[in-house]
N, C-alpha and C positions, 0 to 999 in steps of 0.2 A: 503493500500499499504506500509505504514511504517512497519507494522507487517511481510509483505513477504519478505521486505528487510531486516529485523533483521533475519529472519529465513535463508535466503540465506546467509547472513554474518555469521551466526553461523556454518551452514553447510561448508562454505568455510573455516572457523578457524578450524573446526573439521578435515579436510581434511588435511590442513596444518600441525596440531599438529600429524596426524598419519603419514604422510611423514616424517615428522622429527624424530619420534620416530623410524620408520623403519630404517631411516639413521644411527642414533646413534646406533641402535641395532646391523646392519651389520658392521659397525665400530668397535664396542667392539668384535663381533664374529671373525672378520678378525685378531685381536691381537693373537688369538690362535698361539701356536708354530708352529702347522702343515702347516701354510700358509709361515713358514721361514722369511727370510730377503732379503731384496734388497742390492746389492753391496755398499760397503761404504769404505771411508777412502782411505789407501794405495790400496787397490783392486780395487776400483773405478777409481783411478788415473791410474792403469795399463790398464784397460779397455779402458779407453779413449783414449789410445795409439795405440789401435788396429785399423788396416786399415779397418776392417769390422764394427766399431763402429763410427756411425755418426747422428748428429741430437739427441743425448740424448738415442739413442739405436741401438743394433745390427741390421745389414742390410743383406738381403740375396744377393747372388751373382746376381741373375736375379731379375728384377721386380716382386714381388710376392702379389698381393692382397690377403686380408683375403678370399673374396669371388669371384667367376668368375664374368665376365663382364654380366651386366643384372640380377644379382642375387642381393637380398635385404636380410638383417636379418628377416624380416617381412615374406619372401617367406620360409626360414629356419625354423623360429619358427612355423609356420603353417604346414608344412610337419611333423615337428618332434611330435606336439601335436595333429595335428587331420588328418593327414594322415593316409588313410587305408592300412592294410598289411604291415605295416613298422616295422622297428627295431625288426625283426623276431628272436625270440630266439630258441633254440632245444626245442622241446617237452620232449625229455627223458633226463636224466642226461648224461653230456659228459662222455665217457669212459676213465679211466685213469690207469697208472700203477704206483708203487710205489717201487723204488729201495733204496738198502742201501747206501747211499753215505758217511757214517761216516766209510765204510770199502772197498773202492775201491782198488783194484790193481792198485798199483802207475804205473804200465807199461800201463796201459788202457789209451787210447785216446779216450774219450767218452764226448757227450753231451746229457743233459737232457733238455728238453722244459718243463717249468711250465705253458704254454699258454700264449697269448698275446705276451709281447716282451720281456719276462723273461726268462732267461736260465742259465744252470750252464754247464761248461766244465772242464774237467781235460785234460789238453794238455801238453805232454812230462813233466809231473810230477807236474805242477803248476795248481791251482786250480782257475778258473775264474769265477765270477757270473755277469750277465748283466741286468741292471733294473729291479731288483726285486721287485715284489708286491705280498705280501701273507696276506694282509689285510682282503681280501675279497670284497673290494670296491676300486674305482678310482673317490672318491669324498670327498670334506671336510665334508661331512655328511653321515656317514656309512650307512644308508637306501637306499641311490640311487647309481645309477652305480654298483650294486652288481655284483659278479662273478656268472657265470652258475653254476648249481648244478653239483657237481662233479668235477668241475676244480681245487679246491683249496686242491689237495691232500698232498701239503708239507707245511712246516712250516720252520721257521729259525732253530728250535732246530734239523731239518734233516739234516743241512748243516755241513760239516767239516770247519775247518779254510778257508778263502778265501785270496789267495795270491794277486789277484787283483779284484777290484770291479769297473766296467764300469758303468757310468751314462751318458746316450747320452743328456739328458736335463731333465728341472725341471718340467713337467707336471705330474699331480697326477697320470697318468697311468704308469710313468717310474720312477718317484722318490717317493716312497710311504715312509711317515713318520713313519708310525709305523714299517715297516719292516726295515728302517735304523737305526733305534734306537736299536732293539734287535739285529742287525748285529754288532754294533759298537766294542765289544770285539773280533769278529771273522775276521776282516778285517785287512790286514796288509798293503794295498796300495790301492788309490783311484785315477782313471783317469776319467776326466771329462772337460767339456767345461768352458772357462772363466766364473765367477759369480756365478755358481753353488755352489761353495765352500762355498760361504758365508751362505747358508742355512745349509751345513753340519757343519760348524764352530758353528753356532747358537745352533744346536742340539748336541754339545758336542765332535765332531769329531775333532782329534789333526791335525792341518793345516800341521805338518811334515810328515804326510802321503799322503796328497793329491796333486796330479799334476793337476792343471787346465791350461788348455793349448788353444790357438788360433789355427784356422784352418791353416794347414802347419806347426805346429810345430811337434817336436820329443821327445819321452820320451824313453831312454835307461832304460828297467826295469833288466838289467844284463842276465847274464848266456844264452845269446842267444837270450832273449826276448826282443821284443821293440814295440813300438807303434806310430804310426803316426796319429795325429788328422785331419780328413779331413771335408769337408763341406757336409750339408744337406742344404734341402730348406724347412724349416718349422718356427716355432716361439716358444717362451717360455712364461712363466708367470703362477703363482699360485694364483694370483688375478687379479684386474683391471689393473695393469701396467704390460704391454708386452714387451718383448725383452730385458730385462736387464740383462741377462744370455744366452750364447751362444748355441745353438743347434749344434749337432756335429754327425760324423760318426769316426768309428776307423779302421785303417788298423793294425791289429795284427800279429805279426811275432813271431813265435816260433822257435826251433833249426829244426823242421821238416817240418813245415806247414805254410802256408800264409792264414789268414782268412780275410775278410772284415764284421765287424760287423756295420751294418747300425741302425740308428736311425730311427726316423719318417722323411720322407722326400717326397716333390714331384718331380717329374722327371726332370732333367735337363743335361746341357752339360757336368757337373763335373764328372758325373759317367764314361764317356769316358776318361776323361783326368787322374782320378784316375787309371782305367784299363791300360791306356797308361803307367802311371809312375811306379805303384806298381805291376801291375797283371803279369803274371795269378795269379789267387786265387785257392786255393784248394775248398774253400766253402765261399759263399757269404750268408749273412743273411739280408733279406730285407723286410721290410713292406709290406703287401698286404691287410690289412682290415681297417674299418673305412673310407673309400673312399666316394666322391660324386662328380658328377660333379660340384655341388655349390661351393665346395671348393677343386678343381682339382690340384691347384697349391701347396697347403701344404700336400696332401697325393696324392701318385701315384694310378692311375687306374690299375686295376689288369693286363691289357694288358702291361702297361708300366713297370710293375716290371720285366717281362720276358726280355724287352728290357734292362732296367737297368743291368740287370745280365749279358747279352750278352755285354754290353760296358764294364764291369768290367772284362770280359774275365776270367769267374770263370768255374771252372770244374762242380760244383753242386751248386744248389741254396736250400736255406731253407726259405719258406715264412713265417712269424711271423707276430704278431700284429692282430690277430683274434683267435676265439675259447674260449674267456673267457669272453668278455664284450662286450657289444652291446653299440656303441657309435656312430653309423652311422643310416642310414636310409634303408642298404640292409640287405637281409637275412643272417642270420650267417654262412652260408657254401657256399654263392654265390662267396666270393672272392677266397677261395681255388679251387674251381671248375673251375673258369676261369682262374686262373693262371696254373693250371695244363694243360689245353688246350693250352694256349698260350708258355707254356715252350716244350710241347709236338711237336709244329709246329716247334720249334728252336731246337729240339733234346737235349734239356737241362735236365739232370737228376735232380730230386727233391729229397729232404730229408725232409719227411713230418711224422716224429714220433707222436705217440699219447701222449698226456700229461704225463709226467711222464716217458716216456719209455727210456731205455738208449739205444744209438746207437753209432756207431763209427763215428766219426767226419770226416773221409774221406774214410770211407769203402765203402761197396756197399750200393746205395741210398734205402732208405725204399720205396717200392713199393704199400704197402696196401693203400688202399684209406679208411681209418677206417669210415671217416666221412658220408660214403655212408650206414653205417649201422643204423644210427639213425636217426630222423625225426627232 
């Protein structure tokens, strides 16, 4: 009996040692620079003054649980790892085009989508870049959450100087460490939410070029360009700590157009408030993928995307946050098919370019449903 107790004790101690080593290894791994830094010092003191910051973290305008009622993390993990026919990826490579962005006609008002939530615009002579991800992965370990074959046609070297870089929040699929490092010498101005600049400062960005704002704050960019930082319904964080930096959307005005640049967001009442206050918009760019009923409060369901666009009073809608990564349980093209149907019911024109394709920002909407050409 004593011998059995000794064996059990040794096994128990071995398990404790393994757990302790794992904890230490994870702690060391998370000290790597790509995890960024949480706000501190004067930045943290400013954040504490925000009406949207309570109990040590930023809060959504409406009650927003991480998971829907009746859902557990166990259920989600089981579906991700053991569910059948889930996380469907395209069997073929994603078709893409590649434009010469370094030699654009300065008179062109064009948009080039890079897949997921990354896109480039040249609007009234200014160059704009939103949530760029060119590293091929949206994970702290590069061999996971990889981009679909064919969807990574562009690199930072293909971009001209960027007048304004917009970062909607600090998640890995919107704030890509490798990409923003390479962009550092090309970016003239950054606009983002409170707290996110701590990462950028840690990575060597000059804080003098960064505008980090709260919901409802305004940035005058000069020459008839301006930004109003508006709400989203989501969360933030690059590690275990959440909501230390703010997640945002943007009302971007140029001398000739008005655009809504949406970050990740669940549906909420503020879309109508934004439409009433700032609309109508020439174009609204809204997320439409990586959703599930399990987390419906932090990512819109496809039908809600068309409703949010209607609330915003936009002339046309461009659905993003799809066609590059599988971060949810639905088929890779399910979201765009559902949004297309919902938009048709509302007579809402869609802008759905192929990845890399140059399109007019407020010209004739792209009508080709290119996703139907691949499996």
